[in-house]
N, CA, C and O of each residue as an XYZ file, in Angstrom:
312
protein
N      63.488     70.420    -93.103
C      63.476     70.989    -94.443
C      62.278     70.432    -95.212
O      61.938     69.257    -95.072
N      61.660     71.255    -96.001
C      60.450     70.879    -96.738
C      60.663     69.707    -97.685
O      59.779     68.864    -97.837
N      61.814     69.647    -98.315
C      62.071     68.572    -99.281
C      62.082     67.213    -98.597
O      61.576     66.232    -99.142
N      62.658     67.159    -97.409
C      62.674     65.888    -96.675
C      61.254     65.444    -96.337
O      60.950     64.251    -96.368
N      60.399     66.388    -96.018
C      58.999     66.059    -95.723
C      58.282     65.543    -96.975
O      57.504     64.592    -96.897
N      58.539     66.160    -98.110
C      57.952     65.701    -99.371
C      58.424     64.281    -99.677
O      57.629     63.425   -100.066
N      59.711     64.039    -99.501
C      60.250     62.698    -99.750
C      59.601     61.661    -98.830
O      59.279     60.553    -99.260
N      59.414     62.031    -97.564
C      58.780     61.106    -96.614
C      57.338     60.820    -97.017
O      56.891     59.675    -96.956
N      56.613     61.847    -97.425
C      55.212     61.680    -97.814
C      55.042     60.878    -99.099
O      54.104     60.092    -99.225
N      55.954     61.078   -100.055
C      55.815     60.432   -101.363
C      56.567     59.113   -101.481
O      56.256     58.295   -102.347
N      57.547     58.907   -100.621
C      58.382     57.712   -100.720
C      59.363     57.782   -101.880
O      59.913     56.761   -102.293
N      59.586     58.987   -102.411
C      60.495     59.191   -103.538
C      61.537     60.231   -103.160
O      61.307     61.077   -102.296
N      62.691     60.154   -103.824
C      63.721     61.158   -103.577
C      63.480     62.379   -104.472
O      62.941     62.269   -105.573
N      63.889     63.524   -103.975
C      63.723     64.780   -104.706
C      65.088     65.431   -104.889
O      65.914     65.433   -103.976
N      65.311     65.971   -106.052
C      66.506     66.771   -106.298
C      66.161     68.228   -106.042
O      65.150     68.729   -106.534
N      67.003     68.906   -105.270
C      66.790     70.326   -105.006
C      67.606     71.136   -106.000
O      68.797     70.887   -106.184
N      66.966     72.100   -106.634
C      67.649     72.996   -107.559
C      67.354     74.421   -107.111
O      66.193     74.817   -107.012
N      68.396     75.184   -106.843
C      68.246     76.573   -106.414
C      68.392     77.459   -107.643
O      69.488     77.598   -108.186
N      67.295     78.052   -108.079
C      67.312     78.908   -109.264
C      66.451     80.142   -108.993
O      65.415     80.046   -108.336
N      66.876     81.285   -109.492
C      66.130     82.534   -109.337
C      64.985     82.547   -110.342
O      65.215     82.677   -111.544
N      63.772     82.416   -109.864
C      62.625     82.366   -110.765
C      62.366     83.684   -111.474
O      61.586     83.731   -112.425
N      63.006     84.751   -111.029
C      62.875     86.030   -111.729
C      63.799     86.105   -112.934
O      63.695     87.027   -113.742
N      64.699     85.141   -113.059
C      65.633     85.095   -114.186
C      65.118     84.073   -115.204
O      65.433     82.885   -115.125
N      64.328     84.553   -116.152
C      63.683     83.667   -117.139
C      64.708     82.814   -117.879
O      64.482     81.622   -118.084
N      65.826     83.406   -118.282
C      66.856     82.666   -119.028
C      67.441     81.533   -118.192
O      67.694     80.442   -118.704
N      67.655     81.795   -116.906
C      68.215     80.773   -116.016
C      67.234     79.613   -115.821
O      67.636     78.449   -115.814
N      65.972     79.930   -115.667
C      64.954     78.890   -115.496
C      64.824     78.078   -116.786
O      64.744     76.850   -116.743
N      64.805     78.754   -117.918
C      64.714     78.069   -119.203
C      65.912     77.135   -119.408
O      65.754     76.005   -119.870
N      67.106     77.616   -119.063
C      68.322     76.796   -119.195
C      68.234     75.558   -118.307
O      68.620     74.466   -118.725
N      67.728     75.722   -117.091
C      67.569     74.583   -116.189
C      66.700     73.509   -116.818
O      67.060     72.332   -116.803
N      65.564     73.900   -117.369
C      64.662     72.922   -117.977
C      65.277     72.304   -119.233
O      65.054     71.128   -119.521
N      66.038     73.087   -119.967
C      66.676     72.577   -121.179
C      67.783     71.574   -120.852
O      67.902     70.540   -121.509
N      68.586     71.879   -119.841
C      69.745     71.049   -119.496
C      69.373     69.872   -118.600
O      69.828     68.752   -118.835
N      68.559     70.106   -117.584
C      68.261     69.073   -116.581
C      66.961     68.315   -116.836
O      66.769     67.228   -116.292
N      66.076     68.863   -117.645
C      64.769     68.250   -117.875
C      64.851     67.029   -118.752
O      65.944     66.697   -119.212
N      63.786     66.358   -119.005
C      62.440     66.667   -118.532
C      62.245     66.258   -117.065
O      62.911     65.352   -116.564
N      61.336     66.934   -116.407
C      61.016     66.660   -115.008
C      59.657     65.986   -114.930
O      58.764     66.265   -115.731
N      59.510     65.089   -113.949
C      58.206     64.470   -113.700
C      57.283     65.439   -112.998
O      56.078     65.464   -113.251
N      57.855     66.236   -112.113
C      57.056     67.210   -111.366
C      57.954     68.343   -110.894
O      59.178     68.218   -110.870
N      57.331     69.437   -110.526
C      58.045     70.619   -110.042
C      57.309     71.116   -108.805
O      56.086     71.252   -108.814
N      58.059     71.385   -107.744
C      57.492     71.978   -106.536
C      58.156     73.331   -106.351
O      59.383     73.424   -106.325
N      57.368     74.360   -106.225
C      57.840     75.742   -106.141
C      57.839     76.183   -104.671
O      56.780     76.370   -104.073
N      59.046     76.347   -104.096
C      59.184     76.795   -102.710
C      59.759     78.205   -102.629
O      60.288     78.579   -101.583
N      59.676     78.992   -103.679
C      60.386     80.269   -103.738
C      59.575     81.481   -103.289
O      60.037     82.611   -103.449
N      58.401     81.286   -102.742
C      57.570     82.429   -102.364
C      58.019     83.038   -101.033
O      58.509     82.347   -100.140
N      57.835     84.334   -100.936
C      58.025     85.028    -99.662
C      56.716     84.925    -98.893
O      55.650     84.861    -99.506
N      56.770     84.908    -97.534
C      55.540     84.610    -96.811
C      55.298     85.416    -95.537
O      54.423     85.045    -94.755
N      56.017     86.478    -95.300
C      55.802     87.285    -94.105
C      54.645     88.271    -94.328
O      54.743     89.166    -95.167
N      53.562     88.102    -93.578
C      52.384     88.948    -93.772
C      52.698     90.407    -93.480
O      52.359     91.286    -94.273
N      53.342     90.674    -92.351
C      53.661     92.052    -91.992
C      54.534     92.735    -93.028
O      54.267     93.869    -93.426
N      55.585     92.039    -93.467
C      56.471     92.617    -94.470
C      55.753     92.787    -95.810
O      56.004     93.753    -96.531
N      54.875     91.865    -96.137
C      54.160     91.966    -97.413
C      53.233     93.178    -97.447
O      52.978     93.740    -98.512
N      52.732     93.577    -96.290
C      51.896     94.773    -96.210
C      52.774     96.024    -96.306
O      52.387     97.022    -96.914
N      53.958     95.952    -95.698
C      54.869     97.104    -95.701
C      55.501     97.332    -97.068
O      55.652     98.475    -97.500
N      55.872     96.249    -97.752
C      56.507     96.366    -99.075
C      55.850     95.392   -100.065
O      56.459     94.402   -100.469
N      54.623     95.682   -100.440
C      53.864     94.752   -101.278
C      54.465     94.511   -102.659
O      54.343     93.406   -103.188
N      55.101     95.497   -103.251
C      55.648     95.299   -104.595
C      56.763     94.266   -104.617
O      56.912     93.541   -105.601
N      57.551     94.186   -103.545
C      58.589     93.158   -103.445
C      57.944     91.767   -103.476
O      58.434     90.864   -104.155
N      56.851     91.604   -102.741
C      56.157     90.324   -102.681
C      55.462     90.000   -103.995
O      55.489     88.861   -104.461
N      54.845     91.006   -104.580
C      54.187     90.829   -105.869
C      55.203     90.368   -106.911
O      54.970     89.400   -107.635
N      56.331     91.071   -106.977
C      57.354     90.731   -107.970
C      57.887     89.326   -107.739
O      57.956     88.529   -108.674
N      58.262     89.017   -106.518
C      58.850     87.708   -106.238
C      57.831     86.583   -106.403
O      58.078     85.618   -107.125
N      56.700     86.707   -105.742
C      55.743     85.599   -105.697
C      54.964     85.418   -106.993
O      54.849     84.300   -107.496
N      54.440     86.481   -107.524
C      53.625     86.362   -108.732
C      54.485     86.253   -109.996
O      54.285     85.360   -110.819
N      55.437     87.166   -110.135
C      56.276     87.148   -111.338
C      57.122     85.876   -111.402
O      57.279     85.290   -112.473
N      57.666     85.447   -110.263
C      58.441     84.207   -110.239
C      57.606     83.005   -110.634
O      58.062     82.142   -111.384
N      56.380     82.947   -110.128
C      55.479     81.837   -110.485
C      55.121     81.866   -111.966
O      55.082     80.823   -112.620
N      54.860     83.056   -112.493
C      54.526     83.173   -113.916
C      55.699     82.736   -114.774
O      55.508     82.037   -115.769
N      56.906     83.133   -114.410
C      58.097     82.708   -115.161
C      58.193     81.191   -115.184
O      58.408     80.597   -116.240
N      58.037     80.563   -114.031
C      58.107     79.105   -113.957
C      57.040     78.464   -114.838
O      57.327     77.524   -115.580
N      55.821     78.964   -114.758
C      54.738     78.396   -115.565
C      54.959     78.602   -117.064
O      54.630     77.726   -117.864
N      55.508     79.743   -117.442
C      55.806     79.996   -118.859
C      56.839     79.001   -119.373
O      56.680     78.443   -120.459
N      57.887     78.778   -118.603
C      58.931     77.832   -119.032
C      58.384     76.419   -119.085
O      58.689     75.678   -120.020
N      57.587     76.029   -118.109
C      56.974     74.704   -118.131
C      56.094     74.565   -119.381
O      56.117     73.526   -120.040
N      55.337     75.587   -119.700
C      54.472     75.568   -120.875
C      55.275     75.437   -122.163
O      54.854     74.739   -123.085
N      56.429     76.103   -122.236
C      57.286     76.015   -123.420
C      57.877     74.604   -123.555
O      57.903     74.039   -124.648
N      58.344     74.049   -122.448
C      59.055     72.765   -122.481
C      58.124     71.569   -122.572
O      58.523     70.522   -123.083
N      56.894     71.694   -122.089
C      56.026     70.522   -122.032
C      54.758     70.817   -122.747
O      53.877     69.960   -122.822
């Protein structure tokens, strides 16, 4: 799992939070209730090249819109 690798590399423990980055209200609530955070690692991107060519709008919405939502909330909170 990626989080275990991050913990091994950094020597620090990481809390995993499963949140839908397309849900702005849910992300905002997470930062309001659980924050402040020292850092945020975004593992929510889709990554299949073949599928991304076949259905690009799904990838655009998930990867770009989800990242923008996260960055907007981080900008509001910090």
